[in-house]
C-alpha positions as CSV (number, residue, x, y, z in Angstrom):
1,M,0.1,-0.3,-0.2
2,E,2.8,2.6,0.6
3,E,4.5,1.3,-2.6
4,E,1.4,2.2,-4.3
5,K,1.0,5.9,-2.3
6,R,4.7,6.8,-3.3
7,T,3.7,5.7,-7.5
8,V,0.6,7.9,-7.2
9,R,2.6,10.8,-5.8
10,A,5.2,10.6,-8.1
11,V,2.8,10.8,-11.2
12,E,0.6,13.7,-9.3
13,R,4.0,15.2,-9.1
14,A,5.0,14.8,-12.7
15,L,1.4,16.4,-13.9
16,D,2.1,19.4,-11.8
17,V,5.6,20.1,-13.9
18,L,3.7,19.8,-16.7
19,L,0.6,22.0,-15.8
20,C,3.5,24.5,-15.5
21,F,3.8,24.3,-19.4
22,A,0.2,26.4,-18.6
23,S,1.0,29.5,-18.2
24,G,4.0,30.0,-19.9
25,Q,6.0,28.4,-23.0
26,E,9.7,27.8,-20.9
27,W,10.7,27.5,-17.8
28,G,14.5,26.6,-16.1
29,L,14.7,23.9,-13.3
30,T,14.7,27.1,-10.8
31,E,11.6,28.3,-12.0
32,I,9.8,24.5,-12.1
33,A,11.1,24.1,-8.5
34,G,9.9,26.9,-7.2
35,R,6.0,26.8,-8.9
36,V,5.5,22.9,-7.7
37,G,7.5,23.4,-4.2
38,L,9.9,20.3,-4.9
39,H,13.8,20.2,-4.6
40,K,15.2,20.7,-7.7
41,S,16.8,17.3,-7.5
42,T,13.6,15.9,-7.4
43,V,12.0,17.9,-10.0
44,F,15.6,17.4,-12.8
45,R,14.5,13.6,-12.1
46,L,10.8,14.2,-13.1
47,L,12.0,16.4,-16.2
48,A,14.3,13.2,-17.2
49,T,11.8,10.7,-17.1
50,L,9.4,13.4,-18.6
51,E,12.0,14.1,-21.6
52,D,12.3,10.4,-22.2
53,K,8.9,9.7,-22.6
54,G,8.6,13.0,-25.2
55,F,6.6,15.2,-22.9
56,V,9.0,17.9,-22.7
57,T,12.4,18.8,-24.4
58,R,15.3,20.6,-23.2
59,V,16.0,24.0,-25.2
60,H,20.2,23.8,-24.8
61,T,20.7,27.6,-26.0
62,T,18.7,28.3,-23.0
63,D,18.9,25.5,-20.8
64,K,15.2,25.6,-20.6
65,Y,12.4,23.5,-21.4
66,R,9.3,23.1,-23.1
67,L,6.6,20.8,-24.1
68,G,7.6,18.2,-26.3
69,L,6.1,16.4,-29.6
70,S,4.2,13.6,-27.5
71,V,1.8,16.5,-25.9
72,L,1.1,17.2,-29.8
73,E,0.2,13.2,-30.4
74,L,-1.9,13.0,-27.0
75,S,-3.8,16.2,-28.2
76,A,-4.5,15.1,-31.8
77,N,-6.5,12.2,-31.0
78,L,-8.6,14.3,-28.2
79,S,-12.2,14.4,-28.8
80,R,-13.4,17.7,-30.9
81,S,-17.2,16.5,-31.6
82,D,-18.2,17.9,-28.4
83,D,-15.5,20.3,-27.4
84,P,-17.1,23.7,-26.4
85,S,-13.6,25.5,-27.1
86,V,-13.9,23.9,-30.6
87,V,-17.7,24.1,-31.4
88,L,-18.3,27.2,-30.1
89,L,-15.8,29.0,-32.1
90,P,-17.3,30.1,-35.5
91,E,-20.4,31.6,-32.8
92,M,-17.4,33.5,-31.2
93,E,-16.1,35.1,-33.9
94,R,-19.7,35.9,-35.0
95,L,-20.0,37.8,-31.6
96,R,-16.4,39.2,-32.4
97,D,-17.4,41.1,-35.5
98,Q,-20.7,42.0,-34.1
99,L,-18.8,43.8,-30.9
100,S,-15.4,44.5,-31.9
101,E,-14.5,43.3,-28.9
102,T,-12.5,40.6,-27.5
103,I,-14.2,37.4,-26.9
104,S,-13.5,34.7,-24.1
105,L,-14.8,31.5,-23.3
106,Y,-14.1,30.2,-19.5
107,V,-15.0,27.1,-17.5
108,R,-14.7,26.3,-13.6
109,D,-11.8,24.4,-12.4
110,R,-12.5,23.5,-8.9
111,A,-11.7,27.4,-7.3
112,E,-10.5,28.5,-10.3
113,R,-11.9,29.7,-13.7
114,V,-9.9,28.9,-17.0
115,R,-9.7,30.5,-20.4
116,I,-10.7,27.8,-22.9
117,Q,-10.5,29.6,-26.2
118,A,-10.5,33.1,-27.2
119,V,-11.3,35.5,-30.1
120,Q,-9.5,38.6,-29.9
121,S,-10.7,42.4,-31.0
122,M,-9.2,43.6,-34.2
123,Q,-9.1,47.1,-32.9
124,A,-5.5,48.5,-32.6
125,I,-6.2,49.0,-28.8
126,R,-7.7,45.9,-27.7
127,R,-8.0,43.6,-24.1
128,V,-5.8,40.3,-25.3
129,A,-7.0,37.3,-23.8
130,T,-4.4,33.9,-23.5
131,V,-6.3,30.8,-23.6
132,G,-5.2,28.5,-21.2
133,A,-5.3,31.8,-18.0
134,R,-6.5,30.7,-14.3
135,L,-7.9,33.4,-12.2
136,P,-9.7,33.4,-9.0
137,L,-13.6,33.1,-9.1
138,S,-13.3,35.6,-6.3
139,V,-13.2,38.9,-9.1
140,G,-14.2,39.7,-12.7
141,A,-17.8,38.9,-14.7
142,S,-17.1,35.7,-15.7
143,S,-15.8,34.3,-12.2
144,K,-19.1,35.8,-10.8
145,V,-21.4,34.5,-13.5
146,L,-19.4,30.9,-13.1
147,L,-20.1,31.0,-9.4
148,A,-23.7,32.7,-9.6
149,F,-25.4,29.7,-12.0
150,A,-24.0,27.3,-10.3
151,D,-25.0,25.0,-8.1
152,P,-25.7,26.2,-4.3
153,G,-23.5,23.6,-3.0
154,I,-20.5,24.5,-5.6
155,R,-21.4,28.4,-4.3
156,G,-21.1,27.5,-1.3
157,L,-18.1,25.3,-1.0
158,V,-15.7,27.7,-3.0
159,M,-17.1,30.4,-0.5
160,A,-16.2,28.8,2.0
161,D,-12.5,27.9,1.3
162,P,-10.0,29.5,3.5
163,A,-8.3,30.7,0.6
164,W,-11.3,33.0,-0.3
165,P,-10.3,36.8,0.2
166,A,-10.6,38.0,3.7
167,Q,-11.4,41.4,2.3
168,L,-14.3,40.3,0.4
169,D,-17.4,39.7,2.5
170,R,-19.2,36.4,1.8
171,G,-22.4,37.9,2.5
172,A,-22.8,40.8,0.3
173,F,-20.9,38.6,-2.3
174,G,-23.7,36.4,-2.0
175,K,-26.1,39.0,-2.5
176,Q,-24.5,40.4,-5.6
177,L,-24.4,36.7,-7.3
178,D,-28.2,36.7,-6.6
179,D,-28.9,39.9,-8.5
180,I,-26.6,38.8,-11.3
181,V,-28.7,35.3,-11.6
182,A,-31.7,38.0,-11.8
183,A,-30.4,40.2,-14.5
184,G,-28.9,37.2,-16.4
185,Y,-25.1,38.5,-16.7
186,A,-23.2,40.1,-14.8
187,T,-20.1,43.1,-15.3
188,S,-17.1,44.0,-14.0
189,Y,-15.6,47.5,-14.6
190,E,-11.3,47.8,-14.2
191,E,-12.4,45.2,-11.2
192,R,-9.5,42.8,-11.5
193,E,-6.8,44.9,-13.8
194,P,-7.0,48.8,-14.1
195,G,-8.4,49.6,-17.1
196,A,-10.1,46.5,-18.3
197,A,-13.6,46.1,-18.0
198,A,-16.0,42.6,-18.8
199,V,-19.5,41.6,-19.3
200,S,-20.3,37.8,-18.9
201,A,-23.9,35.5,-19.4
202,P,-24.1,32.1,-18.7
203,I,-24.2,29.1,-21.2
204,F,-26.6,26.1,-20.6
205,N,-26.7,23.0,-22.4
206,R,-30.2,21.9,-23.7
207,S,-30.3,20.3,-19.8
208,G,-30.5,23.4,-18.1
209,K,-26.6,22.4,-17.1
210,L,-23.8,25.3,-16.9
211,V,-21.5,24.7,-19.2
212,A,-19.1,27.8,-19.6
213,A,-19.4,31.4,-19.1
214,L,-19.5,33.8,-22.6
215,S,-17.2,36.9,-22.3
216,V,-16.8,40.3,-23.9
217,S,-13.6,42.2,-22.4
218,G,-11.9,45.1,-23.7
219,P,-10.5,48.8,-22.4
220,S,-12.8,50.3,-19.8
221,N,-12.5,53.8,-21.5
222,R,-14.2,51.9,-24.5
223,L,-16.3,49.4,-22.4
224,T,-17.9,51.8,-20.2
225,P,-20.7,50.5,-17.4
226,D,-23.3,51.7,-19.9
227,R,-21.9,50.3,-23.1
228,M,-21.9,47.1,-21.2
229,H,-25.0,47.5,-20.4
230,E,-26.0,47.9,-24.0
231,F,-24.2,44.5,-25.3
232,A,-26.1,42.4,-22.7
233,P,-29.0,41.6,-24.8
234,A,-26.6,40.4,-27.5
235,I,-24.0,38.5,-25.4
236,I,-27.3,36.7,-23.3
237,E,-28.6,36.1,-27.0
238,A,-25.3,34.4,-28.2
239,A,-25.1,32.8,-25.2
240,H,-28.5,31.0,-25.8
241,R,-27.6,30.2,-29.4
242,M,-24.4,28.9,-28.0
243,G,-26.0,26.6,-25.5
244,T,-28.4,25.0,-27.8
245,I,-25.6,24.0,-30.6
246,L,-24.1,22.1,-27.5
247,G,-27.3,20.3,-27.9
């Protein structure tokens, strides 16, 4: 049993190392060790195994690591028929062309939201959205949508987490989420970072299950509160179409 636990732990550590590359293309040994909280000697052994299997490759000019071809081989066999990031891309492009702002698609992963798709605005000054970015559920329009329309049990678990920001009153935040449910969408104005604003609506499948949050974001001097409220009906309509497409 002890050997089984050690084996599983080794897999968890290797996966933690791979997940570092979700937020950067290249990482050095010291950087990875710091991010995963392990000794450099342990990370070196994990990287050597991953390199041997083709999941990472070492860039000898920089002495850093990047993802290897084995990751591409796995992703090539990923089912795309029900992948929202693929299926909904044409509708996202349609909404981008309609509103001329950046469109993003987020899903909840435990206490975080993950951007799984993005269509960049064509305007010279725009909000650039990076696919794969992870953000906390305590701030931002899409975060509030993913919590507001989630099952009550999920909302309670996330807000009861000790990692929940101490300065964010749970009661007031819960009331805000109830207001979002009544309105059908959420907004954020320079909430997560200065100069940025966003408006988001939920995407439900035909069974009524929350699938993702659809977000429109841009510079706050262009995407003003009044402008976001004007955009809301179009975003809600697009989210409804997307839910129908997902079936």
